[in-house]
N, C-alpha and C positions, 0 to 999 in steps of 0.2 A: 620455786619458793625463794631460792637464793637471789634470783633476778628481781623478784618483788621487793625483797628486803633492800637490795641495792638501790632500786628505784625510789623507795620511800626515804632511804638515807640521803640520796641526792636531793630530793625535794626538800627535806628538812634543812640540809646545808644551804641550799639556795635561799630558802625563806629566812634562815638566820642571817645570811649575808645581806639580804634585802633590808632587814630591820637594823642591821649594824651600820652605824654612821662611819663613813670613811674619814681619813685624815683631813682631806680638803673641806668636807662638810663642817667638821668641828672647827677648823681654823677660820672658815668663812663666817661662821656664826659668832665666834669670839671677836673677829674684826668688826663685824656689824655693830656689836654692843659697844666696842671701844670707840667706833666712829660716832655713835650716839652720845657718848660721854663728852667727846671733844666738841660736838655741835652744841650741846647743852652749855658747855663752858664758854664757847664763843658768844652765844646769845646772852649769857649772864654778864660777861665782861663788857659787852657792848652797851648794856644798860647802866653801868656804873659810871657816873659822871666824873670826868677827869679834867675839869677846868677848861676843856676845849669843846667848842660847838660841834655837835654831831646829831644829824637828823634822827638817828636811832634812839635818842633819848625820849622821843615822843611815841615810840612803838607801842608802849603799853597803854597809851591814852586813847579812849574810844569816845566818839561823839554820835549823837542821835541824828541820823539823816533819813528822813521819810520813814521813821519807825524802825530803822535798823541801826545797830551800834557798829560803827565802822572806824577804821584808823583815820587819823587826821589827813594823811596823804591821799585818802580817797575823795576828799572834798576840797582840797586846797593844794597849791604848789608849795612845797616845803624846801627851802634852800638854806645854805650857810654862807651869807655874803662875806663874812670874815671869821676869824678864829674864835671870836668872842660872842657871836650872836646867831640866832636861828630866825629866819624870816618866814612867815606863813601868810600866803595870799589866797584867801578863800575864793572859789570860783563863783559862789553865790553869796551876795552881801548878807543874806539872812543868816548865814552861818557864823558871822563874826562873833556875836554874843555867845553862841553855843560852844564854839572852839575856845574862846577866852575862859568861859566858866569851867570847861573840862580841864583846862591847864591849871586853873586856880585850885580846883577840887582834887587834883592829882597829888602824888607824893613827890613831884619834881621839886617843889619848894622854891620856885622862882615866879615872881609876879610878872605877867606879860604886859607889854605896852601896846595900845591899839590906837593908830592914828586915822582910822576909817578906811585906809587903803591896805595896810599891812599890819599884822600882829607880829610884834618883835619880842623875842626872848633874849635878854642879855645874860650871858653866862658869867657869873662873878668868879674872880680868881679864887682858888682854894686856899684856906688857911693851912698852916703847918699841921695843926691838930687834925683837921679834916682829911688831909692827905694821908696821914698815918692810919686813920679809921678806914679809909677807902682801900689802902694797901692791905690792911688786915682782912677786909671783906673779900678782896680778890684772892688772897691766899686761901681763905676758907673755901671759896668756890673751886679753886684748883685742887684742893685736897679732896673735895667731894668727887670731882672728876677722876682723880687718881684711884680712889676707892672703887669706883665703878669699873675702871680698867683692870684693877687687881681681881675684882670679883669675876669679871669675864674670863680672866686667865684661870682662876680656880675652877669655874664651871667647865672650862674646856679640858682641864686636867682630869676632872671627874668623868667627863664624857670619854676621854681616852681609856681610862681604867675600865669603864663599862664595856667599851668596844673590844678590849683585849679579852675580857671574859666571854664575849660573843664571837671570838675568832680572829680579831685583828692581830697581826704579827707584832711581837714585842719590839722588833727593830723599827717597824712603822710607827709604833707609839713613841719610841725614843726620838726618832727623827721629827715627828710631829711636835713633840714637846720642846725640842730645840728651836724649831721654827716659831712656835708660840711665844717663847721667851724673847726672841728677836722682835716680833711684832709688838709685844708688851713694852719692851724697852723703847721702841720707836715712838709709841703713843705717850709714854711718860715724858720723853724728851720734848715732844710737841707741846705738851701741857706746860712744862717748865719754860719753854720758849715764849708761849703765849702770855704766861704770868710775867716774865721779865719785860716783855714789850709793854704790857699794861702798866706795870710799876714805873717804867721809864716815862710813860705818858702822864701818869699821875704826879710824879715827882718833878717833871719839867715845868718850871715856873714861867 
């Protein structure tokens, strides 16, 4: 009888341990969420025009190619011949009008020039007022990313508390939370650095 009880106790303990997340699982999950926040910010900042030609400004524009909506770089060579212009050379002449219309209809706010060989987009210099607006937009995007990083930390702390109830040693929880804070701080610094670099880009005349 005693042996049966011990066996069932062991089974219960191993099943609890199986369900319990360990420190590494919790930290990996938090880091994955923080990575996503930084990737989202990178993407958002790339699409904010900073007075300098960047082919990524066209990323959000889709054109109709044989019934499929595709990015412009799927149907044309897209380059930046200088800091103030983007050149688009369609591989198929029939795409000239389609690409031109898609750019005009987009929220890029720049009228393309078409000479029959190349579609050119001239990037006008930013006004002081526009620079301030863009800097504010970048700050808002970085705040959104920071909130996501903080939320990931909070979720991880909750997961540690739950695991302690399920049998995780309190020392392991404490060590895990210290590591978590370091990971959190690293990502917050990365976000601040990305914002500073974008601000510099916007404010450079």
